[in-house]
N, C-alpha and C positions, 0 to 999 in steps of 0.2 A: 573764371581766370582771376577775378578779383579776390575770392577767397583762397584760391591757390597762392597767391603772391602776399596774402596777409602775413604769415609768419616771417617772411623776409623782410617786410616793411617793419615789423615789430622788432626784429632782430638789429635792424639799422638804427632804430630810434634808441634802443638800448645801449648800442655801441656809442652812439653820438652823446648820450647822458653820461656814460662812463668816461668818455673822453674829455668831456667838460669838467667833470668832477676831478679828474685827474690832473687838470691844469691848476688846481688849488695847491697850496702849500699849507702846512700845519705851522702856525705861529706859536702856539703854546696850547699844550694838552696836559691840564692837571689830574686827568683820569689815569695817567701813567703811573706805575708804581714809582715811588720817590727813590732818586738815586741816593746812595749812601754818601752823606757829607763828607768832604775832604777836609780834615783838620789842617793840613798843610799844603801849599802850592807844590806843583812838580818841580822836580830838580832843576828843569829847563830855565824856569823863571824864578825859583826860590831865592837866589841871591839878589836879583834886582828888586824882588818884592821886599826883602828885609832892609836893604841898603840905600835903594833908590826911591822907592814909592813911599814907604811909610814914614822915614824921619822928616821929609817936609811937611807931611800931614800933620804929624804930631806937634811940630812947631806952630802950624797954624791952628789947630783946634783944641788941643789939651787945655783944659780949665777945671774948676771946680765941678762943673756940670758934665764934663766929658773927659773921662779917664783915658789914658793911654792903653786901650785893651783892645787892639785889632783882631779880627776874626776872618780867616780867608773863607770866602763863599765859593767862587769857582771861577773858571775862564774858558774862553771859547776863542776859536781862530777863524780869521776871515779878512775881508779888506774894509776896513772901517773909515779911515780918514783920507784914503786915496785909493782909485781903482787899480786892481791888479797887485796891491801890496800884500805881503804876507805878514800879518799882524796878529798879535794876542790880545784879547780884551779882558781885563782882570777886575773882578767884582769882589768887594770885601765890606765887612762892617768894622768901621773904625771904633765907634763907641755907642752905647745905648743910654738914652737920657730920659726914658720913661717907658710906660707900658705901650709899645708899638712905636716908639720913637727913637732916633738915633741919627748918627751921622754916618753916611755910607761913602764909599770911594769908588771911583771907576778909572783905570788906567789903561794906557794902549802902549804895548811893547813892539818894537820893529827892529829886526837886525840886532838883537841884543842891546837895545837902549830904550829908555822910556821916553816916548815921544809926546805924549799927553797925559796929564793927570788932573783930575776933578774930584771935588766931593760934594755932597748934597745933604742937606738937613732934611731928613723925610722919616723913614720908618726903619723895620728890620729886614735885612738883607736876605732873600729866602733862596734865589737862584738867578743864573744868567743863561741866555740862549741866544743863538744866532738866528737871524731872519735873513734868508738868502737873497738880497736885492730885490725887496718886494715892489719897489717903484721903478725898477729897471733903469737906475741911473749909474750903475757900475759900483755902489757902495753897499755893503751889507749892513742891516740894521741889528740893533741889540735889543733884546727882550729882557728886562729886568723884573723880576717878582719880588713883591715886598709883602709883608704879613705883620702881625703883632698879637698881643694877647687878647683875651676876651673882654669886651666891654659891655655890661649889662646883659650878659647871657649871649651876646653874638660876636662873632669874629670872621675872619675870612683873609683872602688874599687879593692882591691886584696887580696887574701887569702894565707897566710902561713901556712903550717901545720908542726908542731913540736911534737918530741917525746924526751923523757928524755933518755939521754945515759949517763952513769957514773956521775949520779946526775945534769946533765946539759941540758937544752932545746937545741936541735939540728934540725935544718929545714930539713924536708925531701923534701920539695918543695914548689913552689909558683904557683898560677895561677890567671889570671885577672878574676874577677867575674862579673864586670859590667863595661859599659862605657856609659858615657853621653857627648853628644854635644849640641851646639846650634842650629845645623842644621839638625840633623837626630834623629831618633827614639832611645830611650834607649835600649841598648842592654845588655843581662845577660846570663851567662853561668852556668848551673847547673852541678856540679861535682858530679859524682857518682864512686864507686870503687867495683872491685871484690876482696873481701879479699883474702890473701894467703901469703906465705912467700915472693913471690915477687908480691904485689898486682898490678891488672891492673886498671888504671883510665880511665874514660869516661868524655867526655864533650858534653853537648846539649845546643846549642845556642837558644836563645829566644828573640823576639823583642816585644817591648811594643806597645800596640794598643791605639786607640783614647779614648776607654772607660775604660783605666786604667786596662787593662787584658794583659796577655802575649800570644804571638802567636809562636808555635814552629817553627823553621826555620832549614832546612837541617837535616842531619842525626846525629844520637849519634855516635860520633867518639871516638876511642882510643886516650888518650892524656897523653903525658908525662909531668909531672911536671917540672917546670923551676927551676933553681938554680940562686939565686941573687948573685952577687960578693961581698961577705962578709958584706953586709949592714944590714943583718938580723941576726947578732950574738948577743946574750944576754951577759951582764955583771953580774957577780954575787954581791950582795949586802950583806955584812957581819955586 
């Protein structure tokens, strides 16, 4: 009887494992094919971007070290500053100040108006993604990917996850999403999370192969997001 019911028991365990994994969400996956960069914002937000977002930023930032050379990175839709709102988060590079250094901007659009605008002295803006309310408080988070040039034969990208608190983007944490060297295979880490009041994050390592594919390396491990020392604070633009 025990042997007869063993396959059923195994099937149940597999289903439970699949269900548990299914509860996780992908926060950032650098192994996916890179999306073609958009040179310009979509028509739905282009006018606001050009006339309402950029001019105040230029007034605040333009100097000998920061040229007026904005570059649109991307936008995502969600509820970022208040639950249930239909908003668009816009991410862009305003200027580059060095190898992997520069000012970036983040703005929120709602009902045809710019409701918040911030800038940050950090790195090069690579991409923006939405994290669908990982801590279940009614607000979507924003994943911002940064990168830069090679330094002494090494380079890579990192992702900061932000949530709006008291109308200001606050960093929940950061993780290294990829590492590139002159001598080793490119490494990437896929970040997933089990949503909840206190979300649990997981990191899975991948290595690039000679045929431009990714090979899973090691186990999927619980990962604690890192906190960077004040370097990732945003300044409000008024």
